[in-house]
N, C-alpha and C positions, 0 to 999 in steps of 0.2 A: 486346410483345403489347398492353400497356396503350395504347401510342401508336396501334397499329392500331385498337383498339376505339374510341378517341376519334375517329379519322379516319372510321371507318365510321358512327358515330353522327351526325357532322356531315354526312355524305352522305345522311342520312335513313333509314338502315336501322334496323329494329326490333331488339330484343335477340335475338329468335329468328333473324332473318336474320344478325345479327352472329355468332351461335354457329355457324351453318352455314358462313359465310364463313371462319371461323377454325378449322374442323374439323380440318384437317391440322396446324395449329400446336398445337392442344390434344393431338392424338394424339402428336405428336413430343415435346411436353413430358412427357407421361405415360411415354413410352418411355424418356426420359432421366432419369426420377425427379426432375424439377425440381419442388421444393416452392415454388411462387410465394408462397403465403400465409406459409410459414415464412421465406422470404427477406425479405418485407415486414415481418414481425414483428421479425426481427433488425435490420433497418434502423431501425425505429422505436425499438427498445430502445437501439441505439447512439446515435441522435440524442438521446434523453432523457439518457443518461449523459454525452454530450459537453457538453450544455448545463448539466446539473446540476453536473458536475465543475468547470466554470468558475465557476459561481455559488458553490458551497461554498468553493472555494479563495479567492475574492475577498472573500466576505462572512461566512463562517462559518455554522454551523448555524442559529443563532437568526434571523439577518437574511436568510436565504435562504427564499423563499416558493415553495411548490409551484405556486401560481397563475402566478408569473412563469415557472417552468420549463415549464409547460404551454403558455403563450402563445408563448414563444420556440421551443418544439419544434414548434409548429403542429399540435397534437393536441387532443383533447377530454379532460376529466377522466376519462371512462369508459375511454378508451384508456390514459391514464397509470396508473390504478389496476389495470388488467389486467396491467401489467408490474411495478409496484412497489406492493405493498399498504400500505406506510408510508413516511413521509419518512426514517425512520431506516434502513430497508433500502436506500433510495436513497443515503443518506450513505455507508454502508459500501461499496457497490459503486462509488461515485464515488471513494472513497479508493483502492480497488484500481486504478481507471482512472488516477488521478493518479500513483500510484507507477509504473505501466507507462509513462506519458508521461515521467516524470522520468528513468527508467532509459534509455529510448530516446533522450532528449535529451542526457544528460550522459555516459554511458559511452563512446559512440563518440569523443567529444572527448578522452577521457583515454587512449586507446590509444597516442597519440603520445608520452606522457610516461612515461619509465622511473622517475621518482622517485615513491615511494609517498607521501611527505609532500605533494607537489604535488597528487597525485590526491585525497588525503583532503580537503585544503582546498577543492578545487573541488566535491567531493561534499557537504561541509558547506554550501557556498553553495547548491547545488541543493536540498539536503534541508531547508533552514530552513523553507520553506513546508510541506513534507511533515510535519515534526515538529508544527507547529501543527494541521495537518489531522488527523493521527493522534491528538493529544490530544483534539480535538473528538469524534472517533469513540468513543474509549474512555470518555470522561466520559458520553456519552449512552447507550452500551450498558449501563452500570451501572444504568440506571433501568428496564431491560426485565425481563420474566419470565425464569425460569431457563432454560427450553428455548430461547427466542428469543435470549437472551444467549449461550448456548453456540454457536448457529449463527453469530451475527454475529461473535463472537470468532474463530471458525474462519476466516471470510472476512477479518478483519483480519490474522490470522496469515498467510494466503496472500498478502496484499498485501505484507507486510513480507518475505516469503520471498526475493524478488528482491534486496532490499538486503542481507539477511544472507548470501545466497549469494555476492555480490561480496566481502563482508568475509572470508568463509571462504577464498575463492580467494586473496586477498591474504596471509592468514596462511600458507596452505599453500605459497605461492610462495617464502617466505623460509626455510622449514625445509630443513636440509641433506639432500641425497639419502641415503636409507638410515637416517635418524634414526628412533628409536622414535616411535610415535604420541604425541601430546601427552597429558599426564596429565589434562587437563580437556576438556570438550566445547567445540569451537570454535563451535558454534551458541549455547550458553549464554554464552560469552565475548562473542560478537558482540552479543547482546541486552543484556548487561551494559554494554557500551560505548554502545549506543544509549540505554539508561536513564541512564547517567552524563551524556551530552550533554543529554538532556531535562531532567534535574534541574538541571544547571548553567545551562541556558537559563532555567529557571524562576527560579533565584536572581538571575540578571542582570537579569531583568525587574522585580524588586521596587523598585529604586532606580537611581541614576546612578553607583554606586560602580564597577561593572565595565562596560567597553566591549565592543563586539562583537569587537574585536581581542583583548581579554583572554580572551573565551570561546573563540575559535578557537585561541589559543595554548595554553590549558589542555588542550583536547581533543587537539591535536596532540602535546603532551607525553605525555599518557596513552597515545595510540596508539603513539607511537614506543617507549615503555617496554614495551608489550605485544609489539611487533614484535621488540624486542631479546631478550625472553624466548623468543619463537617461534624466532628464528634461532640461539639458543644463546649469544648474547653475555652474557647474564645467566642464571644457573642458578636459576630460580624453582621448578622442579619438586622439586628436592631439599629446598628450604626448606619447601615446602608439605607434603612427606612427613613432616616432623618433627611436624606437627600432626594427623596422620591419626587418632590415637586420640581426640583432643579433638573433631575434626570429627564422628566417629561418635557420641560421647557427646552432643554438642549437637544433632545431627540427630534423635535419637530423643526428645528432651525436648519436652514441650509448652511453648509460650511462657508466661512468668510475668507476672502483672500486678504492677507495683511497688507497694509500700505507699504510701499517701498521705503527703504531707509534713505533719509536725505543725504545728499553728498556732503 
């Protein structure tokens, strides 16, 4: 329809004449509930996210400039801010987009591999940029007000949900048929492993003591240990059960501040 409008204007028709000429098309669009303005808004929103996601992934939050995103998206500042009221909101949605891209890229490639260790290593390779991206998101969310922070944390959680879902499926795939439910939450276990990898990556970045291979090896070891427990090769549940009373005691206590060290 936009192409037809352009052609009719080039032919010298006024806007009123164009409206008459396209009368049947407009009626048909209304009958089909076609929301042309909504479609264009979705297209612009998607364009901004696509450009911003590439910028944030390549440069990080601080070195990514809204002016650059506006220019590369081919829009005005007014249009940009009608879609994203803040740069931080754009960062969070871009992180969600990046995770979706990552899953769409790596997961189909892993279907051919029956080996869980191989799949993990390729996921770690794909997720290395996502971990840095996610750290950027969480560090900047912390500076926001309480209500805004809650909303953005929810978006960040939604972004990680796809990664966690794949981890849970892997854990469930190695459990023996008919075995009792695991004694712990697989979702919390998945986030614990993500946190372990994040902290190990942070430690490796401090100096040259640990290589990238060391980091991958350590996480693969941890992952295989968890898989062994999930499959029943190692009985962790009964060991944890011995500590249940202490778990409950510690869980209800308020954290204590240690006394200062004497001079």
